[in-house]
VMD Tcl script that draws the C-alpha trace (Angstrom):
set ca {
  {135.12 167.78 124.11}
  {137.27 167.91 127.04}
  {139.89 169.89 125.63}
  {136.87 172.46 125.26}
  {137.39 172.46 129.53}
  {140.48 174.73 128.85}
  {139.09 176.92 127.01}
  {140.25 176.56 123.31}
  {139.31 173.93 120.75}
  {141.77 172.66 118.36}
  {140.67 172.89 114.39}
  {140.42 168.98 114.51}
  {137.92 168.07 116.73}
  {134.82 170.90 116.00}
  {133.27 169.06 114.43}
  {133.00 165.97 117.45}
  {133.13 168.59 119.11}
  {129.47 170.43 117.55}
  {127.67 166.70 117.17}
  {128.68 166.17 120.81}
  {126.86 169.91 121.51}
  {123.79 168.64 119.51}
  {123.49 165.90 121.79}
  {123.72 168.62 124.54}
  {121.55 170.51 123.10}
  {118.46 168.13 122.23}
  {118.66 165.77 125.59}
  {118.07 169.68 127.47}
  {115.49 170.37 125.59}
  {113.63 167.63 126.98}
  {114.04 169.28 130.94}
  {112.24 172.49 132.21}
  {114.42 175.75 132.15}
  {113.34 175.28 136.13}
  {115.69 172.99 136.43}
  {118.24 175.21 135.91}
  {121.34 175.01 139.03}
  {123.43 177.85 139.38}
  {125.94 176.15 141.91}
  {126.81 173.04 142.24}
  {127.25 173.06 145.42}
  {123.70 174.67 147.17}
  {121.37 172.73 143.69}
  {118.80 175.42 145.26}
  {120.73 178.81 144.94}
  {119.30 180.23 142.18}
  {121.56 183.47 140.70}
  {120.76 187.35 142.67}
  {120.18 188.96 139.19}
  {116.94 187.69 136.45}
  {119.70 188.75 133.85}
  {121.50 185.25 133.85}
  {119.44 183.20 132.33}
  {116.56 183.73 129.97}
  {112.53 183.83 131.97}
  {110.84 183.49 129.07}
  {112.71 180.21 128.01}
  {110.38 177.02 126.88}
  {112.84 174.49 128.75}
  {116.34 174.02 129.76}
  {118.36 174.50 126.70}
  {116.75 178.13 125.65}
  {118.23 178.99 129.28}
  {121.30 179.70 129.34}
  {122.64 183.11 127.10}
  {125.29 184.89 126.61}
  {125.95 188.30 127.33}
  {124.85 189.49 123.99}
  {121.77 187.74 124.56}
  {121.75 184.36 122.07}
  {121.75 181.40 122.92}
  {124.35 179.43 124.29}
  {124.16 176.84 121.61}
  {123.58 178.98 119.08}
  {126.89 181.44 120.07}
  {128.54 178.15 119.76}
  {127.42 177.23 116.79}
  {128.01 180.99 115.45}
  {131.74 180.73 116.33}
  {132.66 176.61 115.66}
  {131.29 177.88 111.41}
  {133.59 180.79 111.83}
  {136.36 179.04 113.72}
  {136.36 176.28 110.47}
  {136.28 179.21 107.85}
  {139.07 180.35 108.93}
  {140.92 177.04 109.07}
  {141.76 178.37 113.36}
  {141.38 176.33 116.88}
  {137.76 177.60 118.38}
  {139.04 179.76 122.45}
  {136.06 180.19 124.89}
  {135.93 183.70 126.58}
  {134.55 183.65 129.70}
  {133.11 187.21 130.39}
  {132.13 187.26 134.37}
  {135.44 185.64 134.87}
  {137.96 187.77 132.58}
}
mol new
graphics top color blue
foreach p $ca { graphics top sphere $p radius 0.5 }
foreach p [lrange $ca 0 end-1] q [lrange $ca 1 end] { graphics top cylinder $p $q radius 0.2 }
display resetview
């Protein structure tokens, strides 16, 4: 899934990526939401605005959300399902950096 760091997954790697994401999701469900790290250089640093995470999250997997409010895992699985249905590669766009 290293391909995803570049923002794109080829069609034939989609199911492998889903399996990896399911493992990551399960591991994050075992961690409390307050374990979120926003700055690798300063792990104690928190975002300026509380809207950057789900403040009602029961665990770390529920904490990270997309701009439209869905959890990142739900959004990922939905996008992969669309890519599979359309037989197209998956493309990830970070709206905060665009």
